[in-house]
C-alpha positions as CSV (number, residue, x, y, z in Angstrom):
1,M,-0.1,0.0,0.0
2,K,1.3,3.5,-1.0
3,T,1.7,6.2,1.7
4,P,-0.5,9.2,1.0
5,A,1.4,12.5,0.3
6,T,-0.3,15.9,-0.2
7,F,1.5,18.8,-1.5
8,Y,-0.4,22.0,-0.7
9,H,0.6,25.2,-2.6
10,A,-0.7,28.6,-3.7
11,G,0.8,28.9,-7.1
12,C,3.6,31.3,-6.2
13,S,7.1,30.9,-7.7
14,V,8.4,29.6,-4.5
15,C,5.5,26.9,-4.5
16,V,5.9,25.9,-8.1
17,E,9.7,25.4,-7.6
18,A,9.1,23.4,-4.4
19,E,6.6,21.3,-6.2
20,R,9.1,20.7,-9.0
21,Q,11.8,19.9,-6.6
22,V,10.2,18.0,-3.8
23,A,6.8,16.6,-4.7
24,Q,7.9,15.4,-8.0
25,A,11.0,13.8,-6.5
26,L,8.9,11.3,-4.3
27,D,9.2,7.7,-5.4
28,P,5.8,6.9,-7.2
29,A,6.1,3.2,-6.1
30,R,6.0,4.3,-2.4
31,Y,3.9,7.4,-2.3
32,E,0.5,8.4,-3.8
33,V,1.0,12.0,-4.4
34,E,-1.7,14.6,-4.7
35,V,-1.0,18.3,-5.5
36,V,-3.5,20.7,-4.2
37,H,-3.4,24.3,-5.6
38,L,-5.2,26.2,-2.8
39,G,-5.5,29.4,-4.8
40,E,-7.7,27.3,-7.2
41,Q,-9.2,24.9,-4.6
42,S,-9.9,27.3,-1.7
43,G,-12.5,24.9,-0.4
44,R,-9.6,22.7,0.7
45,I,-7.9,25.4,3.0
46,D,-9.8,24.0,6.0
47,E,-8.5,20.4,5.2
48,A,-4.9,21.7,5.0
49,A,-5.3,23.5,8.3
50,R,-6.6,20.3,9.9
51,A,-3.6,18.4,8.5
52,G,-1.4,20.7,10.4
53,V,-0.4,23.1,7.4
54,K,0.6,26.6,8.6
55,S,2.1,28.0,5.5
56,V,2.6,26.9,1.8
57,P,4.4,25.3,0.2
58,A,3.8,22.3,2.5
59,L,3.9,18.6,2.0
60,V,1.9,16.3,4.3
61,I,3.1,12.7,4.2
62,G,1.3,10.1,6.1
63,G,-0.4,12.6,8.2
64,A,2.7,14.5,9.2
65,P,3.1,18.1,7.8
66,F,6.5,19.3,6.5
67,H,6.8,23.0,5.7
68,I,9.1,23.9,2.8
69,N,10.6,27.3,2.7
70,F,8.0,30.0,3.1
71,G,5.6,31.3,0.5
72,A,2.5,32.4,2.3
73,E,0.8,31.8,5.6
74,L,-2.3,29.7,5.2
75,S,-4.4,32.3,6.9
76,A,-3.5,34.7,4.0
77,L,-5.2,32.4,1.5
78,R,-8.7,32.7,3.1
79,G,-9.1,35.9,1.4
């Protein structure tokens, strides 16, 4: 069974580069990767918050959040 990995981002240049460098580097044989663009899928912001995401870009692997660099606080995406 593959480990779920969700990459949350907001579409900024920091986020796009992190997706390219980090999320796409995960072994597809081990991880089921989902990329969520919170700027386009704002209905999933609460989901990201419940997963422990404080800022984007962030990668949640197996329920553990990992914050990558700093693009924007999650609260700033709520509009």
